[in-house]
LOSEKE-593975 format. One record per residue (C-alpha): y, x, z; residue in one letter. Coordinates in steps of 0.25 Angstrom, whole numbers, padded with zeros to 4 digits, always signed. Layout:
<sites>
YXZA ...
</sites>
This chain:
<sites>
-0151-0803-0244M -0144-0816-0239T -0137-0809-0228M -0132-0798-0238V -0127-0809-0247T -0120-0817-0237D -0113-0805-0231L -0109-0801-0245L -0103-0815-0248Q -0096-0815-0234F -0089-0802-0238I -0085-0807-0251R -0078-0819-0245I -0072-0812-0233K -0069-0797-0236V -0064-0789-0248L -0074-0778-0248W -0077-0766-0257E -0092-0768-0258V -0102-0756-0261P -0107-0764-0273V -0117-0753-0277G -0124-0752-0264R -0124-0767-0262L -0130-0770-0276L -0140-0759-0274A -0145-0767-0262F -0144-0781-0268L -0149-0780-0283V -0163-0775-0280P -0165-0787-0271H -0164-0795-0284C -0178-0791-0287H -0183-0798-0275D -0185-0812-0278P -0184-0816-0264A -0170-0812-0262V -0165-0811-0276M -0155-0823-0275K -0149-0817-0262E -0148-0803-0269A -0140-0809-0281V -0131-0816-0271K -0128-0803-0264G -0126-0796-0278I -0116-0807-0281K -0108-0805-0268A -0108-0790-0270V -0102-0791-0284L -0092-0802-0279D -0088-0792-0269L -0087-0781-0278W -0078-0789-0288L -0068-0791-0277C -0056-0784-0281G -0060-0782-0295K -0054-0795-0300G -0044-0787-0308D -0056-0782-0317D -0058-0796-0323L -0068-0792-0333D -0077-0785-0323R -0076-0797-0314Y -0080-0807-0325K -0091-0798-0329E -0097-0797-0316V -0095-0812-0313A -0103-0815-0326N -0114-0806-0323M -0115-0812-0309M -0116-0826-0315Q -0127-0820-0324C -0134-0815-0311I -0133-0829-0305N -0140-0835-0317E -0152-0825-0318Q -0165-0829-0312S -0174-0817-0314S -0173-0804-0306V -0172-0795-0319S -0161-0803-0325D -0153-0803-0312T -0155-0788-0310C -0151-0786-0325A -0138-0794-0323A -0135-0786-0310L -0137-0773-0318T -0127-0777-0328Q -0117-0780-0317V -0119-0767-0311V -0119-0759-0324S -0106-0766-0329S -0098-0767-0316C -0101-0757-0306L -0094-0744-0306L -0101-0730-0307Q -0101-0727-0292P -0106-0741-0289E -0117-0740-0298K -0121-0727-0292E -0121-0733-0278T -0129-0745-0283L -0140-0735-0289I -0140-0727-0276E -0143-0740-0268G -0153-0744-0278L -0160-0731-0276I -0161-0734-0261Q -0166-0748-0265G -0179-0742-0272L -0185-0740-0258R -0182-0755-0254D -0194-0760-0246S -0195-0772-0255Q -0201-0767-0268P -0194-0778-0277S -0181-0773-0271T -0184-0758-0274A -0189-0763-0288H -0175-0769-0290G -0168-0756-0286S -0176-0749-0296C -0174-0759-0307A -0159-0759-0305L -0158-0744-0305L -0165-0744-0318C -0156-0755-0324D -0144-0748-0320L -0147-0734-0325L -0152-0740-0338Q -0139-0748-0339A -0130-0736-0336N -0138-0724-0340P -0125-0716-0344T -0117-0720-0332E -0128-0718-0322L -0134-0706-0327T -0132-0699-0314A -0140-0709-0307M -0153-0708-0315F -0158-0696-0306A -0156-0702-0292P -0163-0715-0297V -0175-0707-0303L -0176-0698-0292H -0176-0710-0282A -0188-0716-0291F -0195-0702-0290L -0194-0702-0275G -0200-0716-0273L -0215-0713-0273S -0217-0722-0261D -0212-0735-0265V -0221-0747-0270K -0227-0746-0283E -0219-0758-0288S -0206-0750-0286V -0212-0737-0292R -0216-0746-0304H -0201-0750-0305S -0197-0736-0304M -0207-0731-0315R -0201-0742-0324Q -0187-0739-0321A -0189-0724-0324V -0195-0728-0338V -0183-0737-0341Q -0173-0726-0337L -0180-0716-0346V -0178-0725-0358L -0163-0726-0354T -0160-0711-0352D -0172-0702-0353R -0165-0689-0351V -0159-0693-0338T -0171-0699-0332V -0180-0686-0336I -0169-0677-0330N -0168-0685-0317S -0183-0685-0315L -0185-0671-0317I -0174-0667-0308S -0180-0675-0296Y -0183-0666-0284R -0196-0671-0276S -0195-0671-0261P -0200-0659-0254A -0212-0667-0248I -0218-0676-0259S -0232-0682-0259N -0242-0684-0270N -0237-0699-0272Y -0223-0694-0274H -0227-0684-0285W -0236-0695-0291Q -0224-0705-0292W -0215-0695-0298Q -0225-0692-0309R -0227-0706-0311E -0212-0708-0314L -0213-0696-0324W -0225-0703-0331G -0218-0716-0332A -0207-0710-0341I -0215-0700-0349E -0219-0710-0360E -0205-0714-0362Y -0200-0699-0364C -0203-0690-0376P -0213-0680-0369L -0209-0667-0376P -0194-0670-0372W -0198-0673-0357T -0206-0661-0357L -0194-0653-0362R -0185-0659-0352V -0195-0656-0340L -0197-0641-0345V -0182-0639-0346N -0180-0644-0332Y -0191-0635-0326L -0185-0623-0333Q -0171-0625-0327T -0174-0629-0313T -0182-0622-0302G -0196-0626-0299R -0193-0634-0286D -0196-0649-0286H -0200-0649-0301N -0214-0654-0298V -0211-0667-0305L -0206-0661-0318A -0218-0651-0319V -0228-0663-0317Y -0220-0670-0328A -0222-0658-0337V -0237-0659-0334R -0238-0673-0337D -0230-0673-0350I -0238-0661-0355L -0250-0669-0354S -0244-0679-0364K -0236-0671-0374V -0242-0666-0388S -0248-0652-0390L -0237-0649-0400V -0226-0652-0389A -0233-0643-0379V -0235-0632-0388N -0220-0632-0392M -0216-0631-0378E -0228-0623-0372F -0220-0610-0369Q -0209-0617-0362E -0218-0626-0354L -0226-0614-0350F -0214-0606-0346S -0209-0618-0338T -0221-0621-0330L -0226-0606-0327L -0214-0603-0318P -0218-0616-0309L -0231-0609-0305L -0225-0601-0294G -0227-0602-0279P -0220-0614-0272E -0214-0611-0258N -0215-0619-0250P -0228-0625-0256A -0226-0640-0260P -0236-0651-0258A -0249-0648-0264A -0252-0653-0278G -0237-0656-0281F -0230-0643-0283S -0222-0637-0295V -0233-0626-0296K -0245-0637-0297S -0237-0645-0307A -0234-0633-0315A -0249-0629-0315V -0253-0643-0320E -0242-0643-0330A -0247-0629-0335L -0261-0634-0336Q -0256-0646-0344A -0248-0637-0353L -0260-0628-0357L -0269-0640-0359F -0258-0648-0368R -0255-0635-0376A -0271-0634-0378Q -0271-0620-0372L -0286-0623-0368I -0290-0608-0367N -0278-0605-0358V -0282-0617-0349S -0297-0613-0349N -0293-0599-0345Q -0285-0603-0334L -0296-0613-0329D -0306-0601-0330Q -0297-0592-0322D -0294-0603-0311G -0279-0601-0313A -0275-0615-0309W -0281-0614-0296V -0272-0603-0292L -0259-0611-0293F -0262-0618-0279S -0263-0604-0272D -0249-0599-0268H -0247-0585-0272G -0257-0586-0284Q -0247-0589-0294E -0247-0576-0301P -0262-0576-0303E -0261-0590-0309L -0250-0586-0319I -0258-0573-0322F -0270-0582-0326L -0261-0591-0334L -0254-0580-0341T -0267-0573-0345R -0273-0586-0351A -0260-0588-0359L -0261-0574-0364L -0275-0575-0368M -0274-0589-0375F -0259-0592-0378A -0252-0579-0379A -0242-0583-0390P -0234-0592-0380V -0232-0581-0370L -0219-0574-0376P -0211-0587-0376D -0216-0590-0361V -0211-0577-0357V -0198-0578-0364H -0195-0592-0358Q -0199-0588-0344L -0190-0576-0345S -0178-0585-0350Q -0179-0594-0338R -0183-0583-0327Y -0169-0582-0321S -0168-0596-0318T -0181-0597-0311M -0184-0598-0296G -0192-0588-0288A -0206-0595-0290S -0204-0597-0305Q -0200-0582-0307K -0212-0578-0299F -0221-0585-0310C -0213-0579-0321V -0215-0565-0316A -0230-0568-0313A -0231-0573-0328F -0225-0561-0334F -0233-0552-0325S -0246-0559-0328A -0243-0557-0343L -0241-0542-0341L -0254-0541-0334M -0262-0547-0345Q -0271-0538-0353S -0270-0549-0364H -0255-0546-0366L -0256-0539-0380S -0243-0545-0386D -0233-0533-0386R -0221-0542-0387R -0226-0551-0376L -0229-0539-0367L -0215-0533-0370V -0208-0547-0367L -0216-0549-0354V -0213-0535-0349T -0198-0536-0352E -0198-0550-0344R -0206-0544-0333T -0197-0532-0331L -0185-0542-0330E -0192-0549-0318L -0193-0536-0311C -0178-0538-0308E -0180-0551-0301D -0176-0552-0286P -0189-0559-0283L -0199-0549-0278E -0211-0557-0282D -0206-0558-0296T -0204-0543-0297V -0217-0540-0291R -0225-0549-0301L -0216-0542-0313A -0219-0528-0308V -0234-0532-0306Q -0235-0536-0321G -0227-0524-0326L -0236-0514-0318N -0248-0519-0326T -0241-0514-0339L -0246-0501-0345P -0236-0490-0341K -0234-0487-0356K -0230-0501-0359E -0219-0501-0348I -0213-0488-0354L -0214-0493-0368R -0207-0505-0364F -0196-0497-0357A -0194-0488-0369L -0192-0501-0377E -0182-0506-0368Q -0174-0493-0369L -0175-0494-0384K -0169-0508-0383V -0158-0503-0374L -0154-0492-0383T -0154-0501-0395G -0145-0511-0388A -0135-0502-0382L -0126-0501-0395P -0126-0516-0396M -0123-0518-0381W -0110-0526-0384A -0116-0535-0394V -0129-0540-0390E -0136-0528-0383G -0131-0530-0369K -0142-0539-0364P -0153-0531-0371V -0147-0518-0364I -0146-0525-0350L -0160-0530-0351K -0166-0517-0356A -0159-0509-0345I -0165-0519-0334S -0179-0518-0340T -0178-0502-0340L -0174-0503-0325V -0186-0511-0322T -0195-0503-0329I -0190-0490-0322L -0193-0496-0309Q -0208-0500-0313L -0213-0489-0323C -0221-0477-0319T -0216-0463-0317D -0222-0459-0330E -0215-0470-0338A -0202-0468-0330A -0202-0453-0334N -0203-0457-0349K -0193-0469-0348L -0182-0463-0339I -0176-0452-0349P -0174-0463-0360K -0169-0473-0350A -0159-0463-0345Y -0154-0460-0358H -0152-0475-0362T -0146-0477-0348A -0135-0467-0351K -0131-0474-0363E -0131-0488-0356C -0122-0482-0345L -0111-0479-0355E -0111-0493-0360N -0097-0500-0358P -0104-0513-0353D -0104-0514-0338A -0117-0522-0337E -0125-0512-0345I -0120-0501-0337C -0123-0508-0324R -0137-0510-0329A -0138-0496-0333T -0135-0492-0319V -0147-0498-0314F -0155-0492-0325L -0150-0478-0320L -0154-0482-0306G -0168-0485-0311A -0168-0471-0318L -0163-0464-0305V -0174-0470-0297K -0185-0468-0306R -0181-0453-0310A -0178-0449-0296A -0188-0438-0291G -0193-0435-0305S -0191-0421-0310K -0192-0425-0325E -0181-0436-0323L -0170-0428-0316K -0160-0429-0327K -0162-0444-0329Q -0161-0447-0314C -0149-0439-0310H -0142-0443-0323G -0144-0457-0319S -0139-0455-0305L -0127-0447-0310A -0123-0459-0319R -0124-0469-0307L -0115-0460-0299L -0104-0459-0309L -0105-0474-0312H -0102-0477-0298L -0087-0477-0302Q -0089-0485-0315D -0077-0494-0317S -0087-0506-0319R -0090-0511-0305L -0104-0517-0309A -0108-0503-0314V -0103-0495-0302S -0109-0505-0292Q -0122-0504-0299A -0122-0489-0298C -0119-0490-0283Q -0131-0499-0281L -0140-0491-0290V -0137-0478-0283L -0140-0484-0269Q -0154-0488-0275Q -0156-0474-0280C -0154-0467-0266T -0168-0468-0262P -0172-0459-0273H -0163-0447-0269F -0163-0440-0255T -0150-0442-0248G -0143-0450-0258F -0144-0463-0250N -0135-0457-0239V -0124-0453-0248V -0124-0466-0257I -0125-0476-0245E -0114-0468-0238D -0104-0469-0249H -0108-0483-0254F -0107-0489-0240S -0092-0483-0238R -0081-0493-0238E -0075-0486-0250K -0084-0479-0260F -0078-0465-0264I -0084-0461-0277F -0080-0446-0277S -0085-0444-0263A -0098-0451-0266F -0100-0442-0279I -0097-0429-0271R -0108-0433-0261D -0118-0437-0271M -0115-0424-0279T -0118-0416-0267A -0131-0423-0264L -0136-0422-0279L -0132-0407-0279H -0140-0405-0266E -0153-0413-0270H -0153-0411-0286F -0146-0398-0289P -0154-0397-0302G -0149-0409-0308V -0134-0408-0306M -0132-0405-0321A -0136-0419-0324V -0125-0424-0315Y -0115-0414-0321R -0119-0419-0335D -0117-0434-0332V -0104-0431-0325A -0099-0424-0337L -0103-0435-0346R -0096-0445-0338F -0083-0437-0338S -0082-0441-0353N -0084-0456-0350S -0075-0467-0356S -0074-0473-0342S -0063-0467-0333P -0071-0472-0321A -0083-0464-0325L -0075-0451-0329R -0069-0452-0315S -0083-0453-0309S -0087-0441-0318A -0075-0433-0312A -0079-0435-0298V -0094-0431-0301F -0089-0419-0309I -0081-0414-0297G -0092-0416-0287A -0102-0408-0296L -0092-0397-0297L -0091-0396-0282E -0106-0394-0281K -0109-0386-0293I -0114-0372-0290E -0106-0360-0294K -0116-0353-0303S -0117-0348-0317I -0126-0359-0321C -0116-0370-0317N -0103-0363-0323I -0105-0371-0336I -0108-0384-0328A -0096-0382-0319S -0087-0379-0331W -0091-0392-0338K -0088-0400-0325L -0075-0394-0323K -0071-0396-0338R -0075-0411-0337A -0067-0413-0324L -0055-0406-0331S -0056-0416-0342H -0056-0427-0332L -0043-0422-0325L -0036-0425-0339K -0043-0438-0341D -0035-0450-0347S -0037-0458-0335D -0029-0454-0323S -0040-0459-0313R -0050-0450-0319V -0040-0438-0318Q -0038-0441-0303K -0053-0442-0301T -0055-0428-0308A -0044-0422-0300A -0050-0426-0287E -0064-0422-0292A -0060-0407-0294M -0069-0397-0286P -0063-0393-0273G -0054-0406-0271V -0064-0412-0261H -0068-0399-0254Q -0062-0397-0240P 
</sites>
């Protein structure tokens, strides 16, 4: 300290130097807490401030203020008074960047080998943040994160940090809590490290309203991923053991829906005993106990449910037992839990989604599920999960749906059709989200239901899909295209559903030239997905779609020839659809109809039975030759029979 002080005084006399005042004070001020070197530290501080004031003579008021404070420091005798005066100097005179540099240096000083110096760094950090809470808000998190990471320092230093955190909570509760819960623990953390972090949480709990703190923690866990949230989950567990029964019951559904997704597998597995999953299990146990759901807890103990959490891959079994116990003894809370999980599902990570799928699947598997409204709600939410890109999630959802009675799936599908039909007239007002959701649900049901259920559902779904396809909204039409694709795939090969299968296929072909790009691209994708269900289709479709320039008329002629060869008995369906589209309000669809009609006329057999059909097609094409749109006229002229023959 003597060497540093002498060097600073020499520089003061010999050199005009812009000193790093923040970094130097971070080194000198903590040594004021060491009685052995306190006087030399104060001399060094004076020298730094003198250097710093060089060139600031034009700021006479600041110069006098610092000079007066330095005089006060000379007159002080105790360590606390000296540090208080220094804090006042720093708070009043240092600029924002210099204060931040000072704080960064003090954070490094927390690891000083001398406990008294580390204690001094801690004390000054606390004093500075308390004196400048608004100006130094951004520095709260680095300071508190440094405290949380110092589990290996001496007990006297940890005691200082506990006191500092309490004082900071009293200064700015919100900032401190947010800083603590945003801390990311190191990848490798020992038991002592976790214990120290929980000690810091315990130190502030009595100074914060527990329901408010619990709400902040829950909101944080809901809006972030599960990684590195062990500390926040343990804090929830500790707070749950102290809050009132009324507070727990008011927040039970939200707490449960927050903790349940954290029961999923962790990869790679963390250190034994300190993982998000183990913390969530303990928090759930505390929640059930505090909510006085004794029967639920006893049932879980009897089933040995809590033992399963330590076995990787047993998470669905644990969630199944947990769901069964809740359904038996606390069923009224489940609808809200399902609703909240569904609301946050899209923001969850893979492990959390896995847990939600396991929970919904477990509900569907329960023989105790007698509440009709809850059954419909869970079925609807589980069907939505079937569209998730994660294979494990889809597998669990399908597993749950397959346990439902076949009549239940069909009844649910018919209810969705009824909802869809009712929403169509109001699509422009408030019906669009309902329509899109119902169509998506029907697509999923068609993929899962039995052949018997499909035979009853497809005719009604086909009729509704035709209405949806005529809707002017591009998003609704695009969703309907995927519904038509599902109809084609389920009805292909069925003698009873030929009309629905080929009627859907005809509409997909005609909408390939839809003026809305999203709709035409969806048709192309769906047609490629349908090729495995029809012999020879894949060759023609892939050949045309892979060409650099897609020629619609050539594609339709090739497809018509293929359809005429393999399905001569259903060509009337294609004629009816083409004739219907020739009267469409969309010029693009009328052009498609003209191409299709021309291709059908080329393949129609010259027989008495087909005279009427041929006459209808020629009449429609003649009308299209006189269309109000010149592009339609041109397409109709090109589609006339004989134009494309050699």
